[in-house]
VOPAGU-583003 format. One record per atom (N, C-alpha, C, O): x, y, z; residue in three letters. Coordinates in steps of 0.02 Angstrom, whole numbers, padded with zeros to 5 digits, always signed. Example, Ala and Ser with C-alpha at 12.3 -4.5 7.8 and 13.67 -1.06 7.14 Angstrom:
<rs>
+00660-00284+00390ALA;+00615-00225+00390ALA;+00660-00165+00390ALA;+00712-00166+00423ALA;+00642-00112+00354SER;+00684-00053+00357SER;+00645+00002+00394SER;+00670+00057+00402SER;
</rs>
This chain:
<rs>
+00042-00058+00000UNK;+00000+00000+00000UNK;+00044+00062+00000UNK;+00096+00063+00034UNK;+00026+00112-00036UNK;+00063+00174-00041UNK;+00061+00211+00026UNK;+00009+00213+00060UNK;+00118+00240+00045UNK;+00122+00279+00106UNK;+00080+00342+00099UNK;+00089+00380+00052UNK;+00035+00354+00147UNK;-00010+00411+00145UNK;+00009+00464+00197UNK;-00020+00519+00197UNK;+00056+00449+00240UNK;+00072+00495+00294UNK;+00143+00522+00288UNK;+00187+00489+00260UNK;+00153+00581+00315UNK;+00218+00611+00315UNK;+00258+00595+00377UNK;+00317+00614+00382UNK;+00228+00560+00426UNK;+00262+00543+00488UNK;+00267+00467+00496UNK;+00228+00430+00467UNK;+00316+00446+00535UNK;+00327+00375+00548UNK;+00266+00344+00580UNK;+00236+00373+00626UNK;+00247+00284+00556UNK;+00191+00246+00585UNK;+00218+00199+00638UNK;+00274+00174+00634UNK;+00177+00187+00689UNK;+00193+00138+00741UNK;+00138+00085+00739UNK;+00080+00101+00749UNK;+00158+00023+00726UNK;+00110-00032+00723UNK;+00085-00050+00793UNK;+00125-00057+00839UNK;+00020-00057+00799UNK;-00013-00075+00862UNK;-00075-00116+00846UNK;-00095-00121+00788UNK;-00104-00144+00896UNK;-00170-00174+00889UNK;-00210-00157+00952UNK;-00208-00193+01002UNK;-00245-00101+00948UNK;-00286-00077+01004UNK;-00359-00076+00983UNK;-00375-00058+00926UNK;-00403-00094+01029UNK;-00474-00084+01017UNK;-00490-00010+01027UNK;-00465+00022+01073UNK;-00532+00016+00984UNK;-00550+00086+00984UNK;-00626+00091+00978UNK;-00656+00057+00936UNK;-00657+00132+01020UNK;-00728+00146+01014UNK;-00735+00202+00963UNK;-00699+00252+00965UNK;-00782+00194+00915UNK;-00791+00246+00865UNK;-00864+00268+00860UNK;-00910+00230+00876UNK;-00873+00330+00837UNK;-00938+00357+00819UNK;-00931+00388+00750UNK;-00886+00428+00739UNK;-00975+00370+00704UNK;-00979+00402+00639UNK;-01029+00459+00648UNK;-01087+00448+00666UNK;-01007+00520+00634UNK;-01047+00579+00649UNK;-01085+00605+00588UNK;-01064+00596+00531UNK;-01141+00637+00602UNK;-01179+00674+00550UNK;-01136+00732+00525UNK;-01084+00747+00554UNK;-01159+00763+00472UNK;-01123+00820+00443UNK;-01113+00877+00493UNK;-01066+00916+00487UNK;-01158+00883+00542UNK;-01152+00937+00591UNK;-01099+00921+00645UNK;-01085+00964+00687UNK;-01071+00861+00644UNK;-01019+00838+00691UNK;-01045+00833+00763UNK;-01005+00829+00809UNK;-01111+00834+00772UNK;-01140+00832+00839UNK;-01178+00768+00854UNK;-01183+00747+00912UNK;-01205+00736+00802UNK;-01248+00679+00812UNK;-01217+00617+00782UNK;-01196+00616+00724UNK;-01213+00563+00822UNK;-01185+00500+00797UNK;-01236+00463+00755UNK;-01294+00454+00776UNK;-01215+00440+00696UNK;-01258+00401+00652UNK;-01250+00327+00670UNK;-01300+00290+00673UNK;-01189+00305+00682UNK;-01173+00237+00702UNK;-01116+00239+00751UNK;-01078+00287+00754UNK;-01111+00185+00790UNK;-01055+00179+00836UNK;-01038+00106+00845UNK;-01079+00062+00832UNK;-00978+00094+00868UNK;-00956+00025+00878UNK;-00883+00023+00899UNK;-00854+00072+00923UNK;-00853-00036+00888UNK;-00783-00047+00904UNK;-00744-00059+00840UNK;-00769-00090+00793UNK;-00684-00032+00838UNK;-00639-00040+00782UNK;-00572-00064+00808UNK;-00560-00066+00868UNK;-00528-00081+00762UNK;-00460-00102+00779UNK;-00412-00050+00752UNK;-00412-00036+00692UNK;-00372-00022+00795UNK;-00319+00024+00773UNK;-00259-00018+00752UNK;-00234-00058+00791UNK;-00237-00010+00689UNK;-00182-00050+00662UNK;-00115-00015+00668UNK;-00063-00048+00678UNK;-00115+00051+00661UNK;-00054+00090+00673UNK;-00074+00163+00682UNK;-00130+00183+00669UNK;-00024+00202+00705UNK;-00037+00273+00716UNK;+00026+00313+00703UNK;+00081+00286+00700UNK;+00017+00377+00694UNK;+00072+00424+00688UNK;+00052+00487+00727UNK;+00001+00488+00761UNK;+00093+00538+00722UNK;+00078+00601+00756UNK;+00015+00634+00728UNK;-00017+00674+00762UNK;-00002+00618+00665UNK;-00056+00655+00631UNK;-00117+00612+00614UNK;-00167+00639+00590UNK;-00114+00547+00627UNK;-00172+00506+00609UNK;-00166+00433+00630UNK;-00118+00413+00663UNK;-00217+00395+00609UNK;-00221+00325+00627UNK;-00242+00284+00566UNK;-00272+00309+00519UNK;-00225+00220+00568UNK;-00248+00171+00519UNK;-00293+00124+00558UNK;-00271+00091+00605UNK;-00356+00121+00537UNK;-00407+00083+00574UNK;-00438+00029+00531UNK;-00435+00033+00469UNK;-00466-00021+00563UNK;-00508-00071+00530UNK;-00576-00068+00563UNK;-00584-00082+00622UNK;-00626-00048+00523UNK;-00694-00038+00549UNK;-00742-00090+00520UNK;-00734-00111+00463UNK;-00792-00111+00560UNK;-00843-00157+00535UNK;-00899-00121+00498UNK;-00942-00154+00468UNK;-00899-00054+00499UNK;-00951-00014+00467UNK;-00922+00022+00407UNK;-00864+00044+00408UNK;-00962+00029+00355UNK;-00940+00065+00296UNK;-00936+00140+00311UNK;-00982+00169+00340UNK;-00881+00170+00291UNK;-00872+00242+00296UNK;-00847+00267+00228UNK;-00828+00228+00185UNK;-00848+00333+00220UNK;-00828+00363+00157UNK;-00777+00419+00170UNK;-00776+00448+00224UNK;-00737+00433+00120UNK;-00690+00489+00125UNK;-00731+00552+00142UNK;-00782+00566+00111UNK;-00706+00589+00190UNK;-00741+00650+00213UNK;-00785+00639+00274UNK;-00805+00688+00306UNK;-00801+00576+00291UNK;-00840+00563+00351UNK;-00801+00586+00413UNK;-00740+00582+00415UNK;-00838+00609+00463UNK;-00810+00633+00526UNK;-00819+00580+00579UNK;-00874+00554+00587UNK;-00765+00563+00615UNK;-00767+00513+00668UNK;-00745+00542+00734UNK;-00703+00587+00737UNK;-00775+00515+00787UNK;-00751+00526+00855UNK;-00725+00459+00880UNK;-00760+00408+00874UNK;-00664+00458+00907UNK;-00634+00396+00931UNK;-00617+00403+01005UNK;-00598+00457+01028UNK;-00624+00348+01041UNK;-00598+00342+01109UNK;-00547+00286+01108UNK;-00563+00228+01095UNK;-00484+00304+01123UNK;-00428+00258+01116UNK;-00398+00244+01185UNK;-00384+00291+01223UNK;-00389+00181+01201UNK;-00355+00162+01263UNK;-00280+00166+01251UNK;-00252+00127+01213UNK;-00248+00214+01284UNK;-00175+00224+01277UNK;-00145+00226+01346UNK;-00162+00269+01387UNK;-00100+00180+01359UNK;-00070+00172+01425UNK;-00126+00164+01476UNK;-00166+00118+01469UNK;-00129+00206+01526UNK;-00181+00199+01578UNK;-00236+00251+01570UNK;-00270+00268+01618UNK;-00245+00275+01507UNK;-00293+00328+01496UNK;-00337+00311+01436UNK;-00318+00272+01392UNK;-00396+00340+01435UNK;-00438+00339+01375UNK;-00433+00409+01346UNK;-00449+00459+01378UNK;-00411+00413+01283UNK;-00400+00476+01249UNK;-00452+00484+01195UNK;-00460+00440+01152UNK;-00488+00540+01195UNK;-00539+00554+01145UNK;-00510+00600+01091UNK;-00482+00652+01107UNK;-00519+00579+01028UNK;-00495+00619+00972UNK;-00549+00624+00919UNK;-00595+00583+00918UNK;-00545+00674+00877UNK;-00591+00681+00821UNK;-00551+00692+00757UNK;-00494+00714+00759UNK;-00583+00677+00701UNK;-00549+00688+00638UNK;-00590+00662+00579UNK;-00648+00645+00585UNK;-00556+00659+00522UNK;-00588+00646+00458UNK;-00560+00584+00424UNK;-00500+00571+00428UNK;-00603+00547+00391UNK;-00581+00490+00350UNK;-00550+00518+00287UNK;-00581+00557+00251UNK;-00487+00498+00273UNK;-00452+00524+00214UNK;-00442+00472+00159UNK;-00429+00490+00102UNK;-00448+00408+00176UNK;-00449+00355+00125UNK;-00484+00294+00155UNK;-00486+00284+00215UNK;-00512+00253+00109UNK;-00549+00192+00129UNK;-00530+00137+00081UNK;-00526+00147+00020UNK;-00519+00077+00108UNK;-00505+00018+00068UNK;-00548-00039+00093UNK;-00546-00056+00153UNK;-00587-00069+00049UNK;-00630-00126+00068UNK;-00587-00188+00073UNK;-00550-00205+00026UNK;-00592-00223+00129UNK;-00559-00288+00139UNK;-00614-00336+00161UNK;-00668-00314+00180UNK;-00602-00401+00159UNK;-00656-00448+00177UNK;-00689-00431+00244UNK;-00656-00430+00296UNK;-00753-00419+00242UNK;-00795-00407+00301UNK;-00778-00343+00340UNK;-00805-00333+00394UNK;-00733-00301+00314UNK;-00711-00241+00350UNK;-00695-00186+00301UNK;-00695-00195+00240UNK;-00681-00127+00330UNK;-00656-00070+00292UNK;-00593-00045+00327UNK;-00595-00028+00387UNK;-00538-00042+00290UNK;-00478-00010+00317UNK;-00485+00064+00302UNK;-00507+00084+00248UNK;-00465+00105+00351UNK;-00478+00176+00348UNK;-00416+00215+00369UNK;-00383+00199+00418UNK;-00401+00268+00331UNK;-00352+00317+00352UNK;-00388+00373+00386UNK;-00435+00402+00358UNK;-00367+00390+00446UNK;-00400+00439+00489UNK;-00352+00496+00504UNK;-00299+00484+00533UNK;-00369+00557+00484UNK;-00327+00615+00497UNK;-00353+00651+00559UNK;-00411+00672+00562UNK;-00310+00659+00608UNK;-00328+00693+00670UNK;-00344+00766+00658UNK;-00307+00801+00623UNK;-00398+00788+00686UNK;-00416+00859+00685UNK;-00406+00888+00755UNK;-00378+00943+00762UNK;-00429+00852+00804UNK;-00427+00876+00873UNK;-00404+00819+00918UNK;-00433+00764+00915UNK;-00353+00832+00959UNK;-00332+00782+01007UNK;-00302+00818+01068UNK;-00273+00871+01061UNK;-00310+00788+01126UNK;-00286+00820+01187UNK;-00210+00812+01193UNK;-00180+00770+01159UNK;-00178+00852+01236UNK;-00106+00846+01247UNK;-00085+00775+01267UNK;-00030+00754+01251UNK;-00130+00739+01302UNK;-00113+00670+01322UNK;-00095+00627+01263UNK;-00046+00589+01265UNK;-00133+00633+01208UNK;-00119+00593+01148UNK;-00050+00610+01121UNK;-00010+00565+01108UNK;-00037+00674+01113UNK;+00027+00696+01085UNK;+00085+00673+01128UNK;+00137+00652+01102UNK;+00078+00677+01194UNK;+00131+00658+01239UNK;+00143+00582+01237UNK;+00200+00560+01236UNK;+00090+00543+01235UNK;+00098+00470+01232UNK;+00130+00450+01166UNK;+00175+00407+01166UNK;+00109+00480+01111UNK;+00139+00464+01046UNK;+00213+00482+01046UNK;+00255+00443+01024UNK;+00229+00542+01071UNK;+00299+00563+01074UNK;+00341+00514+01116UNK;+00396+00495+01096UNK;+00314+00493+01173UNK;+00348+00445+01216UNK;+00360+00378+01181UNK;+00414+00350+01184UNK;+00308+00352+01147UNK;+00314+00289+01112UNK;+00365+00294+01056UNK;+00405+00248+01046UNK;+00364+00349+01018UNK;+00411+00358+00964UNK;+00483+00362+00990UNK;+00529+00334+00960UNK;+00493+00397+01047UNK;+00559+00400+01077UNK;+00583+00332+01098UNK;+00641+00314+01088UNK;+00538+00292+01128UNK;+00558+00225+01151UNK;+00578+00180+01092UNK;+00616+00132+01101UNK;+00552+00196+01033UNK;+00570+00158+00973UNK;+00627+00189+00934UNK;+00647+00165+00882UNK;+00653+00245+00961UNK;+00707+00280+00927UNK;+00685+00317+00865UNK;+00726+00329+00820UNK;+00621+00335+00862UNK;+00592+00367+00803UNK;+00576+00440+00812UNK;+00558+00474+00764UNK;+00581+00467+00872UNK;+00560+00536+00884UNK;+00608+00586+00854UNK;+00597+00647+00860UNK;
</rs>
């Protein structure tokens, strides 16, 4: 698969709670659990059981270390795989906790 990100990816397998939001970004259309496959400073690679489209807005709750971190952002690419959709997710809003945990993980891997 072609590289879509400008930052180093870190492979993981975390369960993530997701909400697919209406165009107003306030009302959830669908929600469920997804699998986070990797992440970078600017986005995530997810596997979702629900169909999404480029431009869809998602809210995610990610278990990172001993915290649940809530982030929001936009679907930037979608690839259909058997029984799932692989999704590129670009972060729009994330708390300092997310950035600090990512920085720490990248440093521990010698990637920061």
